[in-house]
N, C-alpha and C positions, 0 to 999 in steps of 0.2 A: 501710590501705596505708602503707608506709614507703619511704624512699628510701635507696639505698646511698651515693650521692654527693650530699650536700646542697649542696655548694658550687656545683653546676650551677644552682641556683635563683638565686643572685646573678648569675651570668653571664646568665641569662635576663632578669633585671630590667634589667641594663645594656643588653642588646640591644633590649629593648622601648623603653627610653628613647631610644636612638639612632634607632630606626625612627620613633618619634613625632616626634622633632626633625627628621628628614629630611622628613617629610610637612609639618610646620608650616613649615619654611623654604622648601621648594620649591613649596608650593601657596599661598603668600601672594600675594594680588593685587598686581600692580605697576601703577603709573600709567603711562600712555602706551601706545603701540602698537608692536609689533615684528613685521615681516613680515606685517602685516594691512592690511585696507582699511576705511576708515570708511564707514558707510552711514547714510543718512538714515532717519528714521521709526522709530528703535529703540524708542521708547516704545510705538508701535503694535504692533510685533512682539512685545514682551514681554507684551502683553495677549492674544495669540492662544493658543488651547488647545494647539496643537502645541508652541509654545515652552515653555509652562508644564509640559507633560508631559515634554519633554526635560530641563528643568532639574531636575524632581523625580527623574527617572530617574538623572540624572547624580549628584545628591547622594546618593541611596540607594546607587548602585553604588560611589561614592567611599568612603562610610562602610563599606560591606560589604567592599570590598577592603582597607581599612585594618585593620578588625577581624579579617578572616580571615588577613591576613599576621601580625598580632600573635599570633593563635591558633596559626598554624604554628610560630612561634618558641617560644611557651610550651610547646606539646605536645612539640616536638622536644627542648627542654631537659629536660623531665620524663622523656622516654624515655631520654635519655642518662644521667640521674640514676639510672636502673634502679629503678623501683618494684617492691616485693616485698611479699608477705604472709608472716607467720611463723605456723607451725602447730606445736603441741606434740603429738607422736604417741606414744601409749603402746601398745605391742604387747602384747596379752593373751597370757599363756602358761599353758596348761593343764598340770597336774602329775599327771595320773592315770596309773596303771599298771593295765591291765585284763587279767586272765587268763580266757579262755573255757575252762571246765572241763566236759567232756562225758562222761557215762557212755555208752559205745557198746555196751553189751550190747543184744541184739536187742529187748528189751522197751522200750527207750527210743528206738528208731529213728524212730518216728512223731513223737515230740516233737522230736527233733533235726532231722529233715527240715523240720518246720514252722518251726523257728527259723532255719534257714539263710538264707532270704531276708531276714528282719529283721536278722540279724547282719551280712550283707553291706552292707545299706543303712546300718547303724550305723557300720561301719568307714569307709564313704565319707564320712561326716559328721564324722569325728574330725579334730581339729587339735592337733598337738603331743603328743597322748597316745601312750603306748607300749602295745602290745597283744600278747598271746601266746595260744597255743592248746595245751591239754593234753587228751588223751583217756585214758580208763582203762577197764579191765574187771577182770581179775585184777591187772594191773600198769599203773601210770601211764606214759604216753609223752608227752614234750614235743615236739609236732610243730613248734611255732614259739616260740622264746624271745621275750622282750619286745623289741619293735622298733617303730619308727615308719615302717618300709617297708610302707605299706599295700597296695601292689600285690602284694607277696609274701604278706601276710596273706590277701588276697582269693584268691590262687592256691591257698593251702592250704585255705581254706574251700571252694573249688570242688572240690578233690580229695576232701575229706571228704564233700561233698554227692554227688558222683558215686559214691563208694564205698558210701554208704548206699543209694542207688538200685540199684546193681549187686547189693548183697547181698540186697535184697528180691526183685529179679528172679531172682537165682540160686537162692535158697532155695525159691521157689514155682514153679520151672520144672521140667518133667519131661524137658527136653532135656539132652543130654549134651555139646553142643558150645558151651559157654559159657566157653571158656578166657579170653577177653578180660574177661568179667564177673568171673571168679574172680580175675583179676589186679587189677582195681579193688577187689574185695572185700578182698583182702589188705592194702590200704593202711591200713585201720583195724583189721585183725586182727593183723597181724604185730607182735609185741612186747607187745601188750596181754593176751595169754592165756598168757604164760610162767608156769609153775607152776600152771596151771589144774587139773591132775590132783590135786595135793596140797592146794592152798589154796582151790579153788573159783573162783567168778566174782562179778562185781558187788560188789567190795570198795569200798564207797562212801567210807568214812573214809579209806582209803589214797589215793584219788584226790583228795579235798579237801585232805588234808595235803600231798600233793605240789604242789598248786597254791599253797598257802600258802608253801612253800619255793622256789617258782619266781621270786619277786620278788627282784630283784638290788640294789635301792637301799634304804639305811637313812635316806634323806633324810626328815625328819619333815614337810617341806612337800609331799611326794608322797602322794597318796591311792591306796591299794591296794584294788582291787576284784576279786572273783571272781564271774563269772556262771556259776552252777552248775546244770546240767540232769541230773536223775536221777529214778528212781522209788523210790529209797532201799530197794530190796528186796535185802537181803543174801542171797547164795547161797554163802557160804564163810567162811573164817576170816581176818579182817582183822588188820593190825598195830595199827590204831587204830580206834575206833568213830567214827561220824559226829559225836557230841558231843565226843569228844576232839579230832577234827580241827578242829571249830569253836573249841574252846579254844585250839588252836595259832594259828588265825587271829586270835583276839582278842588273844593275846599279841604277835603280830607286826603289830598294827594293820591287819589285813585285814578288809574288810567283804564279806560274802557276800550275793549276791542269788540266791535259789534258785527254780528253775522245776521243778515236779513234774508227772508225767503224770496224766491224768484217771482212769487205771485203778489208782491207788495204793490200797493198803490203808490203812484209817483210822489204824492204829497207826504205819505207816511215814510217813504224811503228818504226823501230829502230831509225831513225833520229828524229822523234817526241819525242820518249821516252827520248833520250839523251838531247834534247833541254829543255824539260819540267823539267827533274830532275836537270838540271844545275841551275835552279832558286830556288831549294830547295823544289819543289813541287813533285807531283807524277803523274804517268801515269796509265790510266785505259782503258780497252777495253770494247766496247759495250756489248760483250757477258758475261762479268763478272756480275753475279747476284747482283743487288743492288749497282751498281757503284755510282749512285748519293748519296745514303745514306753513302757510304764509304767516298766520297768526303766531305760531310758535317761534318762527324765525325772527319776527319782529320783537317778541318778548325777550328772546335771547340777546338782542342788540340793545335792550334798554339800558340806559346809563344807571349805574348804581345797583344793577341786579347782581353783580359779582363783587363781593368784598374780599379783601385779602384775609386768608386764614392764618392761623398761627404757624410760625416757622419752627421746625424741629430739626435739630442736627442729630443724625444717627450714624453710628459706627458699625460697619459690617466686617467681620473677619473674612479674609480671602486667602485661605490656605491651599486652595485647590491647585493653583499653578505650581507652587513650591512642592507640594506633595507629589505631583507628577514627576518633577525633576528629581526628587529624592528617590522615588521608586526606580527611575531609569538608572541613576548612578549606582544604586545598590545592586541592581541586577548586573550591571557592567562589572562592578567590582567582584561579585561572587563568581561570575563566569571566568573573568581573567585570572582570579586567584585559583580557581579550580584547574584551569589549564596549566598554570605555572606550578601547581601543587604547593602553594604556600601554606 
């Protein structure tokens, strides 16, 4: 604990000396009597228990009143001197940029739906990171550019989640009055199937390459991460292969964490694992329990993800303890003075 105004201590010492001198001067026994009456048998009275008790009480209360008065002055002076404690606060600053890159072809719907809940919880735990959302089928569509507006990110994830559920309900229903579901279904379909007739669908490499080019910062201190969900089952003619997209990621310092479906073909899975790991990331399968949690833990351990924030020195007044002592000594002085009838 430190004091803002040290000079108040010297004032306190001077006041304590003055109070002590006052008590010494005005409590010195004087010879003779004034406004009193002499009584006989004083030696006998002094030997009685009642007199002894009163004298002991008087001495204790006198000392107590003196000490408590001095305490009041001391604690008051210390409070006026403004005690404080100094803390050095270093605000941690995360420098991650994360793109959620989702293959929204129907064969990946189950995987994407199972990831939605974990993704939302992950977003809620983010601090100072920027996050974006990209979906793709034939053509990549950036639903949400990199932002730290997590409420907006969650609203986009909710819409993607509702659209996935609506599509599954719409596709497996024999009813014809599902206009509202068709509207929700269009949220993840519009734009992502442009050129489908000529180029086909599930163009995995194009989606990953688009995610790599969606990062807006060239700051070397910022870690760039892609969370990539797909079955890596190519059904068309891509502009770049999955491995070529992974090479683009490596060139741009983008680390890819891939999650594949449990229904993947062995060759597709092996190719995706090789591509993902070539970026320095990891590959997970949908049937691994807690895949999303494992991905988040791995991202947290990435080197360079946490950079030192600015250090700030802050002073906080701490009068609480002294005020408690001042209150206690004041009460003691008032009570003892009342009993002594000072």
